[in-house]
N, C-alpha and C positions, 0 to 999 in steps of 0.2 A: 211560473213554469212557462217555458217557451212553447210555441205551437207544435213543434215536432214531438216534444214529450207528451203534451196534452193529447195529441192525436194517437200516440201509442196506446193509451187506454181506451180508445174507441174501437180497437181491435177486438175480435171475439176472444182470442187467446189470452188477452190481457184483463179480461173482466174479473177473473178469479183473483189476480194479483191486486187489482184495485180494491176489491172487497177485503182482502186480507189487510192491506196497508191502511185503509180508512176505517177499520173496525173501531167502534167507540172504546173498546178495552185497550186498544193499542196507543192511543194519545197519552194516557198517564205513564205508559211504559217509555215512550219516546221522551217524555219530559224528565222522568227519573234517570234514564241513561244519560241524557244530556247534562243533568246536574252532577252526574258522577264522571263527567268528561269522557264518556264512551259513546262511539257512533250510535245514533238513534236506530239505524237500520239493523242493529244487533237484535233488536226486539222481534224482528220478523224473519230473520235469515233462515231459520230452520223450516219456516212455512213456505217461503218463496223458492228456495233452491230446488226442490223437486219439480217445481213447474218450469223454471227457467232452464233447467238441465235439458229439457226436450227442444229448446230453441237452438237454431244454428248460432255459431259464435258471434256473428255480427248483430243479429237480433237480440242475443243475450246481453251483449254490451250495451246496446241501446236500452234494453229493459232495465238494466241495473242503473243507468244514468237517469232514466225516467222515473224510476222508483225513488231514487235520491231526491229528485226534483219535487215529487209529490210529498214526501216526507217533509222537505224543506218548506213547502207551502203550508202544510199543516202546522208546523212549528212557528213559522213566521206569523201566521194568523193568531197565534197564542202568545205573541210578544217575544219570541226568541230571535236571535240573530247568529249568523256564523261566527264562531269563535275564531280570534285572530291571535297570532303569536306576536312577540315584541317587534318583529320587522313588518307586521301588517299582513303577513301570509295567512291564508285560510288554514285552520288547524284540521288535520285529519287523524284518524285513529284506525288501528288494526281491527278487523272484524274477526272474531275468533270462531273456530270450528266451522268454518265455511269453506266450500269448495270453489265457488265462483265470485262471491263478493268479498274482495280482500281488504278494502278499506272504506271508510265513510267519513262524512263531514261531522265535526263536532260542533254542537250548538250551545249557546249560552243565553241567559237572560241578562239584559243590560243591568249594570250595577244599580243604577237608579233611573227613573224615567227621564230626568234631565241631568245628564252627568256633567254638564257645564263645558262640553267640548267646544261649542261655538264661542263661548266666552274666552276659553283658554286660547283659541286660535286668534281671536280679535286682540287679546293682550299681547300675543307674540308679534303680530303684525304691527300694532302701535309701537312696540319696542323697536322694531326694525325700521320703521318710518323715523322715529326720533334719532336713532343712532346714525342712519344713513341719509338723512334729510338733504344734506348738502350734495352728496354724491348723486343722489337720485335727481336732484334739481339740475346739476351739471349734465347728467346723461340726458335729460329731457330736452336740453337746449339743441 
């Protein structure tokens, strides 16, 4: 979480939000929603919206982003990562029955601790080097 989002939770009006977001009963809910490919923020939206409704629009938007960052930190610490689509874009989902929080990040557990990504990239690079060795050598001259 960046310094701006962390500082938001130092404000007196944000203390209740932090308490709601970090409640020990919320972590399993975030994890379950993530496994169902639903934004984790859905677990707290009904608790937080009455609080953020009192904020001015700019503060409300910053609060929503800060809350997302905090939920992200909680899930990242538990091994989750941002889910990405086939083009590598972050996946987001609609938050239901919410007035202010319209969408949220979708989180996932990596398929396996070492998914072999580095090995796949190395194999692709080796193939490129083999195929284009002469071209690369000529370009280097």
